[in-house]
C-alpha positions in Angstrom: 95.1 99.1 124.8 92.5 99.5 127.6 92.8 97.5 130.8 90.5 94.5 130.8 90.0 92.1 133.7 88.8 89.1 131.7 91.9 87.1 132.7 91.3 87.7 136.4 87.5 87.3 136.6 87.6 83.8 137.9 90.0 84.5 140.8 89.6 88.3 141.4 87.3 88.2 144.5 89.2 85.3 146.1 92.5 87.1 145.6 91.0 90.3 147.0 89.8 88.4 150.2 93.2 86.7 150.5 95.1 90.0 150.6 92.6 92.4 152.1 90.2 90.2 154.1 86.8 91.9 154.1 88.2 95.4 153.8 87.4 95.7 150.0 83.8 94.8 150.7 83.4 96.9 153.8 84.8 99.9 152.1 82.2 99.8 149.3 79.2 98.8 151.4 79.9 101.7 153.7 79.0 104.1 150.9 75.7 102.4 149.9 73.5 104.0 152.6 74.0 107.3 150.8 71.9 106.1 147.9 68.5 107.7 148.0 65.3 105.8 147.2 64.3 105.9 143.6 67.7 107.0 142.4 69.2 106.7 138.9 72.6 105.2 139.4 75.7 104.7 137.3 78.1 102.0 138.4 81.4 101.9 136.6 83.8 99.0 136.9 81.7 96.9 139.3 83.8 93.8 138.7 82.0 90.5 139.5 78.8 92.4 140.5 78.5 91.5 144.1 77.8 95.2 144.8 74.5 94.8 143.0 73.3 92.3 145.6 74.5 94.6 148.5 72.5 97.5 147.0 69.4 95.3 146.7 69.6 94.5 150.4 69.2 98.2 151.1 66.9 99.1 148.1 65.1 95.9 147.0 63.2 97.9 144.4 62.8 101.4 142.9 66.3 101.9 141.5 67.4 102.4 137.9 71.0 101.2 137.5 73.3 101.5 134.6 76.1 98.9 135.1 79.2 99.5 133.0 82.0 97.0 132.9 84.6 96.6 130.2 85.4 92.9 131.0 83.0 90.5 129.3 83.9 87.7 131.8 83.1 90.1 134.7 79.9 91.1 133.1 78.8 87.4 132.8 79.3 87.0 136.5 77.5 90.3 137.2 74.4 89.3 135.2 73.9 86.3 137.6 73.5 88.5 140.6 70.3 89.0 142.5 69.3 92.6 141.9 65.9 92.4 143.5 63.2 94.3 141.6 65.6 97.1 140.6 66.0 97.9 136.9 69.5 97.2 135.7 70.9 97.9 132.3 74.2 96.1 131.6 76.7 97.7 129.2 79.9 95.8 128.4 82.1 98.7 127.3 84.7 101.2 128.5 82.9 104.0 130.2 84.4 106.7 128.0 82.8 105.0 125.0 79.3 105.0 126.5 77.1 107.9 125.1 74.0 109.6 126.4 74.6 109.3 130.1 72.8 112.2 131.7 70.8 113.3 134.8 72.1 110.7 137.1 71.5 111.0 140.8 74.4 108.8 142.0 77.7 107.6 140.5 79.6 104.7 142.0 83.3 104.1 141.0 84.8 101.3 143.0 88.6 101.1 142.5 88.3 102.5 139.0 90.7 105.4 138.7 93.8 103.6 139.8 93.7 101.8 136.4 94.5 105.0 134.5 97.3 107.4 133.7 96.6 111.1 134.6 95.7 111.9 131.0 93.2 109.1 130.6 91.9 109.8 134.1 90.9 113.3 133.1 89.0 112.1 130.1 87.1 109.4 132.1 86.4 111.8 135.0 85.0 114.5 132.8 82.7 112.0 130.9 81.3 110.8 134.2 81.1 114.3 135.7 79.0 115.5 132.8 76.4 112.7 133.5 75.8 113.7 137.1 73.0 116.1 138.1 73.7 119.2 140.1 73.9 118.2 143.8 74.3 114.6 142.7 76.3 112.1 144.8 79.5 110.5 143.7 80.6 107.5 145.8 84.3 106.6 145.2 86.5 104.0 146.7 90.2 103.7 145.9 93.6 103.2 147.3 95.7 106.0 148.9 99.2 106.4 150.2 99.5 107.9 153.7 103.2 107.5 154.3 103.3 103.9 155.6 106.1 102.0 154.1 104.1 98.8 153.4 101.5 100.7 151.4 104.0 101.6 148.6 105.3 98.0 148.4 101.8 96.6 148.2 100.7 99.2 145.7 103.7 98.7 143.5 103.2 94.9 143.6 99.5 95.1 142.8 99.9 97.5 139.9 102.7 95.4 138.4 100.6 92.2 138.7 97.6 93.7 137.1 99.7 95.4 134.4 101.0 92.0 133.4 97.7 90.1 133.7 95.1 92.8 132.7 97.1 95.4 130.8 96.3 98.3 133.2 98.1 101.5 132.1 98.9 103.0 135.5 102.2 102.7 137.2 101.3 104.9 140.2 98.2 106.3 141.8 96.8 109.3 139.9 95.7 112.4 141.8 92.0 111.5 142.2 91.3 114.0 144.9 92.5 116.9 142.7 89.9 115.9 140.1 87.1 116.3 142.6 88.4 119.5 144.0 88.8 121.1 140.6 85.4 120.2 139.4 83.4 121.5 142.3 82.8 118.6 144.6 82.3 118.8 148.3 83.3 116.0 150.6 80.3 114.8 152.6 82.0 111.9 154.4 85.1 109.8 154.2 86.3 106.7 155.9 89.5 104.7 155.6 90.1 101.0 155.8 92.9 98.5 155.9 95.5 100.6 157.7 94.3 103.8 155.8 95.3 102.2 152.5 91.7 102.2 151.2 89.6 105.4 151.2 85.9 105.6 150.7 84.6 109.0 149.9 81.2 110.6 149.4 81.3 113.7 147.2 78.5 116.0 146.3 78.5 118.1 143.1 78.2 121.7 144.3 78.9 124.0 141.5 76.3 125.1 138.9 76.1 122.2 136.5 78.3 122.6 133.4 79.4 120.3 130.7 83.2 120.1 130.6 85.2 119.4 127.5 87.9 116.8 127.3 91.3 117.9 126.2 
């Protein structure tokens, strides 16, 4: 059964601020200046949708955004956000079940991949990869372990909590960086937050565009 954050929608942002302060917000906002004017954008797992308002502060119009979120309760909150004059299509579905995504300029995946096992990660990654144009930009934010003892404890506690509440499948961080390396992405910029526990990365698709097959 796929992870679903319906049960946590009403407290998710408050819990995030309680634990991480403003680091979760800062880590995602840091990436948004890489969005070009007039871009076609895919956002996967945007949660309560506050990122739509932050994007509108930079680009009040001209963007076409596909907003995919599996949680109906999160989607309800997202639809109430001020998106400026940008065109936003809301899709309440798991990303791997969304067809006909193609020729996107930008993909944004905020804290998405830590929800998956390695096997599911590959399927989801390939599906998103196939939607992105050659030289397209992929903005990813997620947790990482850099050897600090408290990171492992916090990660283990967080994954256990959301496994119980939201049925996430993962019990450890998948190798996200490996997916980008194997599929021809170049790191444009990276910045860490919250004692290096959070990593924001800007990737550019550099290989000749090819549709990959899921195993």
